[in-house]
C-alpha positions, 0 to 999 in steps of 0.5 A: 115083234120079238125085237120090240119086246126085247127092246122094251124089256131092256129099257125096263131093265135099265130103268129098274137098274137105275131106280135102284142105283145110288150112283145114278140118282146122285149123277142125275141130281147133279145134272139137274142142279147144273140146269137149276132144276131144284125140284128134280134134283131134290127128287133124285137126292131123296131117291138116293136117300131111300137107297142109302138111308145114312148117306151124308152127301145127299143130305148136305146137297139137299140142305144147300138147295134149301138154304139157297131157297131160304127154306131154313126149316127143311135145311135145319132138319137135314143138318141135324140128321147129318150131325146125328150120323157124324157128330164131328161133321164141321160143314153141318155145324157151320150150316146150322150156324148159318141157319140160326143166324139167318133166322136171328136165333142167336140163343140157339147158336149158344145152345148148340155150342154148349153141346160141343167139346171138340176144339176144331168145332168150337172155333166155328162159334167164335164171335157167337159166344159172348163172355160173361161180364166180370164184377169187382168187387165180388158180391158180399158186404161192404161199407156204404159208398162202395163202387161196383165196376163191371168189365167185359173182357171182349170190350162188348157193351154192358147192360145192367139193372138194379131192380132184379129185372132182365138186363137184356130187356130193361138194361141200363148201358154201363159206363166207366163211371161205375155203380156207386152203392150210396145208401145202406141196404141190399142191392141186386145187380144183374148184368149182361154183355152184348157184342156187335152182332147183337148177341148176349152173354149169360146174365150174371147176378151179384148181390151186395149188402152195404153197412155204415161202418166207422173208420178203423184206427189210423196207422201211426209211424213211429207209434210213440216213444222217447227220442232225442232227435227231431222226429216226424210222425206219419199217419195213414187211414182208409181212402176217403177219410180225413185225419184230425189230431191234437197234441195236448191230450184233448179229444180231437174233432173235425175242427182240430188240426187236419193232418196233411203231411208228416208232423213234427213231434213237439218238445216235451211230454205230449199225448198225440190224439187222433181221429179218422172221419169218413168224408161221405158218411161223417162217421168217426173212428175211436180216438187213437192216443199215443205218447211221445217224449222228446228231449233234445240232446244237450250241447257239449262244452269244451274244457281247456 
C-alpha cells in the first residue's frame, strides 16, 4: 500500500513538474504537430505562454497553425504581439504581409510599411508599395492647349479623373496621348498608379489654370542693321505658332507671306514687319518691326 501511495505521489509530482515546465510544453506541442493534432498542440503552446509570457517561439508556432487553418484574425493577433516584443522580427512582418494579402487588405500592408524604417524589413514590402504618379508640367498657370503628361516610374497602369472624384473608383485609364487642357479655365487632375497585384499608390492631385495668352515676340537673327553682303534672316517663335511677315512696312496678317525658311534681305532700305499667330487659339502677337539697309558692294575698275 505504501508503494502505491509513493507511486501516485511520484506521478503527481511529475505531472506538477511537467505542468510548470516550459520545455515540456513545447516538446509536447511539437509531438502533437507531427500527428497534426492542432488543437492539442495549441493547448500546449498556450500553456507555454502562461509560463513564459514574452516568448516569441510559441507565438510564432501558434501563428503558423492558425495560418494553415486560415484563421487569419487569430494569427494576426499573435504576429502583432511578436512585433510588440521584437520590433525587428522579420518573420512576424512577413506573416502579417501574408495575412493581409490573403484577406485582400493591401492598404493595411501600406500602413504597416509606413511604420517601418529598418532597411532589411522594408525589402519585404517591395511589390506591395506602389510609387506615386509623376505629372509634367507641375501644377500652375499655363497657356490654353497645354498637354499634361503622367508617368509611372514602375510602369504601372495609371488612372485619373478630371472631376475631383476618387481615381481608384472612377478613374479613366491613362494613355500615352496625354491630357490636353483645351479650354480656358481651371482643372483638377487626380491620378493613381496600380500595379499587377491590384495595389494602388497614394493619390496625387494637381491643379492647373489655363489662360488664352497671345504669343510672344519672335526672335530675329540678325535683328536689322546695315550690310553690303547677301544676308539671310532667321525667325523663331513658340511651338505651335505660325510666322507671317512683310518687307514694305505694312502690317502683316495671316494672308501675308508665311515664314518657312530663312529669308533673304532685299536690296535697299526695308522695314521687316512680323507677327506670330497661335495655330489653335488664333491669338496674334504684337507686330515686331526692324530695319534692314542692304547696299551691295560696288565692283572695282582696273586702270591700265
